[in-house]
C-alpha positions, -999 to +999 in steps of 0.1 A: -004+342-411+004+318-439-028+301-453-008+269-456-007+267-418-045+264-417-043+237-444-018+218-422-042+222-392-070+206-413-048+177-423-038+170-388-074+172-377-084+147-404-056+122-398-051+128-360-014+120-366+015+144-373+034+118-392+005+109-416-003+146-421+033+152-430+033+124-455+001+137-471+014+172-473+049+162-485+064+179-455+087+167-427+070+159-394+090+187-377+077+212-403+041+201-395+048+205-358+063+239-363+033+251-383+008+239-356+029+256-329+029+289-348-009+286-352-013+280-315+009+310-308-011+331-332-044+322-316-029+320-281-046+286-276-037+250-277-053+233-306-046+197-299-043+175-268-012+154-274-017+121-256+007+091-258-013+072-284-039+097-296-043+133-308-075+151-301-088+186-308-091+210-279-122+231-275-103+259-293-094+235-321-130+225-324-140+262-328-113+269-354-122+238-375-153+252-393-136+285-401-105+268-414-126+244-435-145+273-450-114+293-457-097+262-473-127+257-496-126+293-506-089+290-513-095+259-534-120+277-556-097+306-559-069+283-570-092+267-596-100+301-610-063+310-611-055+277-629-080+285-656-058+315-664-026+293-663-010+313-636+017+298-614+033+313-583+069+313-573+081+325-539+117+337-536+132+349-504+167+364-502+190+383-478+193+420-482+228+417-496+218+389-520+191+413-532+217+440-539+242+416-554+219+395-576+182+395-575+176+433-580+194+431-613+179+397-624+143+402-614+133+417-647+150+389-666+132+363-645+098+380-651+105+379-688+118+343-689+090+329-667+059+335-687+025+333-668+044+331-635+037+355-606+069+360-585+067+369-549+100+383-535+108+389-499+139+398-478+148+379-446+180+371-427+200+339-433+186+321-403+150+329-413+157+318-449+170+284-437+139+278-416+115+289-443+130+267-469+129+236-446+093+244-436+083+248-473+073+284-466+093+296-497+102+278-529+137+293-534+162+312-513+191+333-525+220+341-501+257+349-499+262+323-472+251+287-481+231+267-456+248+240-435+222+213-444+222+180-462+185+185-472+191+213-498+205+217-532+229+247-536+235+263-570+262+290-574+246+319-592+274+344-596+308+354-583+323+389-580+359+396-571+365+420-542+386+451-544+393+481-521+375+512-532+376+547-519+348+573-522+356+605-541+328+625-526+318+635-490+339+648-462+358+633-433+370+647-399+405+661-401+407+650-437+413+614-425+403+586-447+380+564-427+374+527-433+342+506-433+346+470-421+319+450-440+309+415-428+313+392-459+316+361-438+345+347-417+368+335-445+365+366-466+369+389-435+401+371-426+415+376-461+407+413-460+421+418-425+453+400-436+458+423-466+446+455-449+451+452-410+438+488-406+402+476-413+403+459-379+401+495-364+373+506-388+351+535-378+320+517-390+312+480-390+281+467-407+266+437-425+242+457-446+253+469-481+226+496-480+240+510-448+276+509-461+268+525-494+248+553-478+276+561-454+301+559-482+282+584-502+287+611-476+321+603-461+356+598-474+360+561-468+376+529-480+356+497-483+360+462-498+333+459-524+324+434-552+333+445-587+296+443-598+285+467-572+314+492-573+321+495-611+289+515-620+299+540-593+335+541-606+321+550-640+301+578-624+332+591-607+319+585-572+344+558-564+380+550-573+396+516-571+425+514-547+437+478-550+424+444-560+418+416-534+417+389-560+412+360-557+390+369-527+354+371-539+318+369-528+292+346-543+254+343-544+237+309-541+203+296-550+190+271-524+160+248-525+150+215-509+163+183-526+131+164-522+107+190-536+073+176-548+068+205-572+077+192-606+076+227-621+102+240-597+130+223-617+119+244-647+122+275-627+157+265-614+168+260-651+160+297-656+186+307-630+212+284-647+207+301-681 
């Protein structure tokens, strides 16, 4: 459970109003409601009685209040101790493919560039990322598919041209070259299918680079891959390039809320632009 959910509970308990709590916490009212709902699901108890013109604690909410207050005070003291050491924290969440395409290679650079910053990195699917960004559960998100939202800023991080590659190791039944249909998103998939219709009858379909690469390592297959992922394996002799799909490419995007209240977040974003 995220400690910030308890802080939200305390603010709602103090203000007895979701809108005022949202304003004080620099959140949207829907984000506050979502956090309280998750707390209620976690404790399997209603925490507030929602009347038309009032908001009151239930008996369960009254029981939670002293524990949440004590924990919040402990957290406050911990933060003060951390601030004395000038440590800041940055939470980054990405999809598994964005990890392979971008963050895995850039994490060391970010750690070096962001002095006195502790980075927390997690992997989620795109739907989870969108919800977590809007609920302020993470500071930054990295994905290959930008969010359909007017509330976020989207920064293109990199672009890698796709080509068809074939494995040079492994075996295949009847010496037939199999194909792997990878889900790069609707527009990219349509471009690949148009150039290589045989991929529509692929033996394996997946949206995970890790799954695709592991299968490719033990089977004679063809797969559309970004240059940045495939070229190191070409240099090792494990893949060979069959044909370019240029200008078809995949991109990674950095996404964060437009109306962030963290002044230092803009400094972090500049690091990605460098």
